[in-house]
N, C-alpha and C positions, 0 to 999 in steps of 0.2 A: 480523375481516373486513378486506378491502383487501390491498394488497401486503405480503408478509412475506419476511424473509430467513432462510434456514436454512443451517447448516453440516452437511454429511454427511461423516463420517469413513470410513476404510477398513474399518471393521467394520459400517457401515450405521447407526450411531447418528446421530440427527438432533437438532440443537439450534436453537431459534428465538431470534433476538436482533437487535440493531441493527448490530453489527460483529463481525468475527471475524479472527483471525490464527492460523495454525497453522504448525508446523515449528520447526526449530532456531533460526531468527532471530526467532521471533514475539515474544519479550519486547522486543526492540528496536523492532519495529513497534508493539506495544501502547503503548510510551512515547510515540510520536508520535500514535497514535490517541486515547489517553486525554487528551492535552493539547490536541487540536485539534478532534476530532469534535464536531459539533453537529447537531441533528435537522433543521434547515431549510437545509442546504447546497444550493447550486446544483450542477448537474452538473459545472461547471468546478471548483468548490471541492472537490468529492468526488474528482474525478480527480487533482487536485494532492495531496490528502491521501493517496490511495492510492499515488501515485508516491513521495511523500516517505517514507511508512511502509515501502514495499518497499525503497527505497534504503537506509534505516537498517538494515533486516533483513539485506540482502545485503552492505553495506559492513562491518558489524561482526561478521558470522558467515561464516566461510570456507566452510561447507557449504551456504550458501543460493544459490550461483550468482552471476551478475554482470550480469543483465539484468532490466529492469523491463518488465512487460507489464500494461496496465490495460484492462479491459473494462467497459463500461457495460451492465448488465442492466436491461431495461425491459419494459413490457407487450407489446411486439411481438417480443421476443427479446433479442439482445445485439449490441453494436457494439464492435469493437476500436478503442480510442481511442489507446493507445500500443502499437504492435506489438512493440517490442523496443528499449529504450534502454539504452545502456551505463552501468553504475553509476559507472565511473570518470569519465565525462563529467559526470554529475550531481554527483559529489563536488566537482569544481572549480567547477561552477556554483553549488551551494549555499554553498560556502565563500566565493566571490566576493560573494554577496549579503550576507554578514555582515562584509565587509571583510577577509577572510583570503585567502591564496593557495591553500590546500588541503593544503600540506605540513606545516602546523602541527598537524594533527589526529592 
């Protein structure tokens, strides 16, 4: 009972779970998700987790694109939180947060 999250693939298979990542960059995203996800995250924390996971998937995998989009799905529908953020911008921002320039990685 209550809210649930499902992943539906292109064949119509449905899986219920707490978090999902699909596609060629998903292993990179799962590295972030597995190390940071917690059940009681605020919306802001969850948005940043999604942003960081998508960044890692797209930065390390050339087939994943170069833009981060994050949507908050809630009981009244969905809200676009990050409509399209350039992964290169995020690369330098995240590198700066760790004291790096971004060209060391």
